[in-house]
C-alpha positions as CSV (number, residue, x, y, z in Angstrom):
1,M,-6.6,5.1,12.2
2,G,-3.3,4.2,10.8
3,V,-0.1,3.5,12.5
4,R,1.3,7.3,11.0
5,K,-1.5,9.7,11.9
6,L,-1.7,7.8,15.3
7,L,2.4,8.1,15.8
8,I,1.8,12.1,14.5
9,Y,-1.2,12.3,17.0
10,L,1.0,10.9,19.9
11,E,4.2,12.8,19.1
12,P,3.3,15.8,21.5
13,Q,2.7,13.7,24.5
14,F,6.5,11.1,24.2
15,E,8.1,14.7,23.4
16,A,7.0,15.7,26.4
17,M,8.4,12.7,27.9
18,H,11.4,13.0,26.3
19,L,11.1,9.8,23.7
20,H,11.7,10.0,20.3
21,I,10.5,6.9,18.3
22,G,10.6,6.1,14.1
23,R,7.5,4.6,12.8
24,D,9.0,0.7,13.2
25,A,9.8,0.5,16.5
26,F,5.9,1.7,17.3
27,I,4.1,-1.1,15.3
28,E,6.5,-3.0,17.1
29,L,5.4,-1.7,20.4
30,L,1.9,-2.0,19.1
31,Y,2.5,-5.8,18.4
32,R,4.1,-6.4,21.4
33,N,1.4,-5.1,23.6
34,F,-1.0,-7.2,21.7
35,M,-2.7,-4.2,19.3
36,P,-1.4,-5.5,15.9
37,V,-1.6,-3.5,12.9
38,R,-3.1,-4.6,9.8
39,K,-0.4,-4.7,7.0
40,V,-1.5,-3.0,3.8
41,K,-0.4,-5.4,0.7
42,N,1.4,-3.6,-2.3
43,R,-1.0,-4.7,-5.1
44,R,-2.0,-1.9,-7.6
45,K,-3.6,-2.1,-10.6
46,T,-2.4,-1.0,-13.5
47,T,-4.5,-1.7,-16.4
48,F,-8.5,-0.7,-16.3
49,S,-10.0,-2.0,-19.4
50,N,-13.5,-1.0,-18.5
51,H,-13.0,2.5,-19.8
52,R,-15.7,4.0,-22.6
53,M,-12.5,4.7,-25.3
54,H,-11.8,2.8,-28.0
55,K,-10.5,-0.7,-27.5
56,W,-8.8,-2.7,-30.5
57,A,-9.9,-5.5,-31.3
58,V,-7.4,-8.9,-30.6
59,T,-4.7,-9.3,-33.3
60,R,-3.4,-12.3,-32.6
61,R,-3.3,-13.8,-36.2
62,R,-0.6,-12.0,-37.3
63,F,1.6,-12.4,-34.7
64,L,1.1,-16.8,-35.3
65,I,4.2,-18.6,-36.9
66,G,3.3,-19.1,-40.1
67,S,0.4,-16.6,-41.5
68,G,1.6,-14.3,-43.7
């Protein structure tokens, strides 16, 4: 379970105790109580070249200097 889901799950208990805590403060609270949350790397794969559609052949020759 991630931090956001855990915070949403615990929000009614916090409201019953008249506490308001944000996401970043909640992460800090977990970290200080030795319950660290793994950080998610923001890496996106932008190209999927293993698809079934047509793939163009490499056309490096026309970009080389001196080739006409």
